[in-house]
Every structure is written in C-alpha cells, then in structure tokens.
Residue, then its C-alpha position, 0 to 999 in steps of 0.5 A: m645652824a641651831t648648834a652654831a647659834r647655841g654655841s654663839s649664845e653660850e660664848g656671849f654668856q661666858k663673856w658677859k659672865d667673865g665681866i660680872d666675875r671681875a666686877s670691881g667696886d665701881w659696879n656698886a656706885y648706884d647702890g644707895i640710889i637704888r635702895f632709896i628708889v625701891m624704898d619709895y616704891n615699896q612704901h607707895l605700893a605697900d597697901t596694894p593687894r598681895f604686895n610683899g615688897l621689891d628686893w632692891r638687889i633684884v634691881k641691882a642684878m638687872l643693872w648688872t645684866e643691862t650695863g656696867p661701868h665699862a659701858v661708860e655712856s650708858w652707865r652714866r646716863r641710862p644704866l637700866r637702858i629704858g628709853v634707848s632707841g627702839d625701846p617702848g618701855l619709857r613711853a608705856l610707863l609715862g603714857g598714862r594708859e598702862g598703869g604707870d600712874l598707879v605704880m609711880p609714887p607722887s613724889l617722883r617727877i620723871s619726864f621723857n627727857s630726864a629719864q634719858q639723860i639723868a641716871r637716877d631718873n633712868l633707874a627710877a623709870g626702870v623700876g617703875y616699868l618693872l613694877m608696872r609690868m609685874a602688876d595685875f590691874g582691874f577696875a573697882t569703885v573708888p569713893d571720893e574720900d573728900a566728899a561727904i555722905s549726903e541724902f537722896t530722896v527717891r522719886r517715882g521712876d528712880s532706879l539705883s542707876k539713875i540715882a548713882t548718876a544724879c549723885g555722881s556715884t556708882i551702884t556699888t557705893l549706893q549698895k554699900l551705904n544702903p545695905g539690904t536695899t533691893t526695891l526702891q519706894q517713892g519717898q525713901v531716903l538713901e545715903c550717897q557719896k561721890a565715887s567712880v570706877q577706876k583702874v586699880i592694882t588687884g595683885w602682883k605676879t611672882f618676882d622670879y627670874r623668868t617672869i621678870a625676864r618675860r615681862y620686863n626684857g624687850n617689853g615682853d617681846p620674844k626679840g628680848d635677850p633669851l639669856y636675860a633670866r639666866k643672867l639675872e640669876y647669875a648676877m643676883n647670886a654674885i651680889r649675894s656672894r659679896g654679902q649684900 
C-alpha cells in the first residue's frame, strides 16, 4: 500500500510538473500585482527585527504551485486559494487574534468578501497570511508617541506599579524615563508617559521551502499537500530559469 501511495504521489507530481514546464505567458499575468503587493508589505515591515524582505518570486512560485490559468475560476478570483471552503487562513488573518493586524499595511483594505472575489485582494491576503505565519510574536511596552512626558510626585505608599497605573503607563516605561530609580521617596518627582504592553513582531522564521510549506500550506495541518515544498522549489527554479 505504501509503495502504491508513493507511486500515485509521484504521478501527481509529474502531472503538475508537466503543467509548469508548459507554462505560457498567461502564467505571468499577476507579476505586476504581486510585485506591488510585496513591495507594500516589505516597506511596512522593514523596521521589524531581522526582516530581510520577501522575494516577490516566492509568492509567484506559490501561485504557480496553488493554481494556474488552466483553473480558470480559481485563477481569476482566488489565485492563492486563501478563503476557499474549509481553509481557515483568511479568518485567521482578518480575525485580529493571530497578528494579522501587525503584518498588514494600513493602506490595505481587505475584507472576507473581497479576498474571496477579487484576485488582487486574494493575493494580498495570501501574502499577508504567509507573513503572519512566518513572523515570531511577543509582547513589549510600546509608548504612546502622541503623549507628552509629564511629571508625577511620589506620595506615601506609592510604588512603581501604582504610579504606572495612575499615569496610564508601564513599569518598564517609568524605569526607562527614570534610570537608576530603585527606592521611592515621598515628594520625589518622576517623569512618566502613557504606554501599554502590546503584541509585537519580535523576529522572523527562515523563508525556506520547507518552512513555508509547513507554516503556510494547510495552516500547518499535516493534511496539507505533502509535496508542497518540492513543488515550490521546482516552481521557483522554473521562474528563475526564465530570467525573472
């Protein structure tokens, strides 16, 4: 049974590979859109730790792996397949709980409906989901840049925790504004600024084929395409061989 399964899998890969080998100019229809979308994301995420920029060709290779002009309906509306029936990716991206709001540029206006009906929005959602799944998240104190630094006079019984609450700030911010402050004294004047603990991007996983396949395809579910990494690599090599 295992041998038969491997044979069937290899036949499926060969059939897919033949389609890539015969790819015509129609397969390049979304190049300009992909470049623009990736540029927008790269600019938005440029200041996040250890972000080296996403190669737009990876997204094109994903597109070639997911669909093609032969799949006319999917190609025209959902080329990256995010949002199809049974796929949790779109809801994860737009749900506000997994970091999609941190990854997506504010200029993007994607809805559940538009990502399922408009090719450009589907591509933008797919790129966003890829980046969300490749990002590492943590929590950090984020000062309110619009809030001015004010002064707070220490009262009897005050602690940094109480002062932070009173100022709408955090202990970390108070310590940064008042270096060396360890013991509080009544009448002491501290600087404070509004701040909060927020979810932030702390780094990125390596954008190699296996990691992309594991993190993106099937939402990390083992039921995803077991040949995804292999297909992605082949598609990327095919794109490069054409001088892109």
